[in-house]
N, C-alpha and C positions, 0 to 999 in steps of 0.2 A: 527443429522440434517437431514434434509429433503430437497429437492429443487422440485418445481413445476413451469413447465413454464407456464405463464399466458397468452400465445399467444401474441396479440398486447400489452397486458398491462405489458409485462416484465416477472419478476421472482418473485416467492414467496420462500423466505427462512424460514425454519421453524427450530428454533433453541431451545435447552433446555436452560433453564435460565442461566446454568453453561457455556455453549457455547457462548452465545450472550454476558456474562459477560467477558469472556476470549477473546473474538473477540474484545470488547470495549476496554479493557485493553491495547491489542496488538496495537490498532490504536492510543491510547491516548500516549503510548511509542513512535509510530512513531512520532506524532505531536511534542512531546518533542524534540526527536533527531532532526528534521527539524528546530525547533525553537532554538535550541541551537547553529544552525550554521546560523541563519538569522539575517540580519543587521538592520533590521527594523520590525515595525508592520505590521500585514497583513491587507491590504487595504480591507474594507468590500465590495467595487465593485470588483466582479471576472474580469472583464475586465482590470481595472486599476492595480489590483493587478499581473495579469499574464503578464503585460507589463512593470513590473518595473524594471528598469536598476540597476545594480549593482551586486556585487559578489567580491570574492577573486580572486587572480591570480594564486593560486596553488590548486591542488587536496587536499581534506580534509585528514588529517592525520588519522582520525577515519575510520576504513575499512567500516563500514556500510554507511557511508556517502560518503566514495569514491567510492563504487558501487553504490549508489543511484544518485551521481552527477559525472559521469566519464568524463575524458578529451574526448573532441569532435574531436579533431584532433592529428594525431601523433606527429606532429610538436611542441615543448614546446613553442615557442611563439605564434603559433595560437591558441593552446589551451588556453594559458594564457588569450590572448585578448578575445577570445569567452566567456571564464568563466567570465572575469571581466563584461561583458555586459549582459550576460543572467542567471547567476546563481541565481539572487534574483528572477526572474520572474519564474523559474524552481521550486525554493524552495515553492514561494507562490502557484503555480499551485498544487504541491503535498500536500501542508497545506489545500489548499481550499477542495482538493478531500477526504482527510482524515476527515476532519470536516463534510463533507456532509455525510461520511459513520457511523460516530459515531451518528450523529444526527438521522439517519434513523434507527439506531438500537434501540434508545430511551429506552436504560436498566435502566435508572433513575426512571422510571414511575412505573407501575403497576408490582407485584410481582408474575404474573402468572408463572407456571411452563415452558410454552413454549412461546417462543417469536417468533412473526410473521412478518416478514419484508417483504413488497411487493416493489420491486426494478423496478421502471417506466423505459421504454426503454432509455429515455434521462438521467438517473442516472447509467445505466449499465457501462459506461465509467468511471465514478468516483470510482466505485467498482474495477473494472477490473485494474486500474492504482495503487489504495490503496493496494489491495491483491498483486500486483506484486512487488512493494514497500516494503512491509511486508516480502515478502519472501526473495527478494534480501537482505534486512538488516540482516535477520535472516540467510541466507546463509554467507554472510560475517562475522557474528559474530563465528559461529560454524565451519567455516571453509571448507564449502560443495561447491567445485567448479566442480565437475564431478561425474559421476555415481559411480565410484569406492569410493569416498568419502561418498556417499549416504550409500553404504555397509558397510563401516567401521564405520560410526556414528550409524547406526542401530545396529551394534555389540557391540558397547560401552554403557553399561548401564548407565553411567551419561549423556549421549546425547540422549538415544533413546526417551524419551518424547519430548524434543524439535524437534527432527525430526519427530515425528508422527504430531505433531502440525503443521509442516512445510507442512507436505504432506496433512494434513486435509485442510490448506489453499489454496493448488493446487487443491483439489476437487471442492472447492468453486469457485476458479478462472475458472476452465475448465468449469463448468456449466454456469457461467457467460457469457464467451466468446462463448460457444455454443449458446446460447440464442441471442447474439449479433448479430452473423453471420446466424440466422435463418430467413429465408424468411418471417415468420409470424411477425417479429417485426420491 
């Protein structure tokens, strides 16, 4: 993986074919996870989809979904009411972001060894939110809650690969955020 700022044009992400396919597969899994909790089909209009009202009244049982859709309030009654009104819109926004990332990856097309993804400044937030969602879901699945967990998981042979992917996503996210906050963009 190589990253290069494109100044006012955003960020260029150069991925080996296997890296691009892995990222695409991770995003597809995130889409599947979000769709499994969604109560409606995604509206093709981004504005209407993000404003859609609806949702459950309780935090999801799945730890990854619970991390992605946490309670907004400490009070159970307030959290439930807020979730019931906003959860579907939040799910839809996360789905839209993830679908934009997978479309930009364009893995299904040509079979070159290197996949070049130019991320326009307007699309950087989609990438930041999707990479963050991926990392939150992964952390929930592997029990990564603090730095001590990171060291413990790194020492665990069965979890090391997953943790390295988690850290790889962090490196991409860090670059996206740095470009987003650069005065040139």
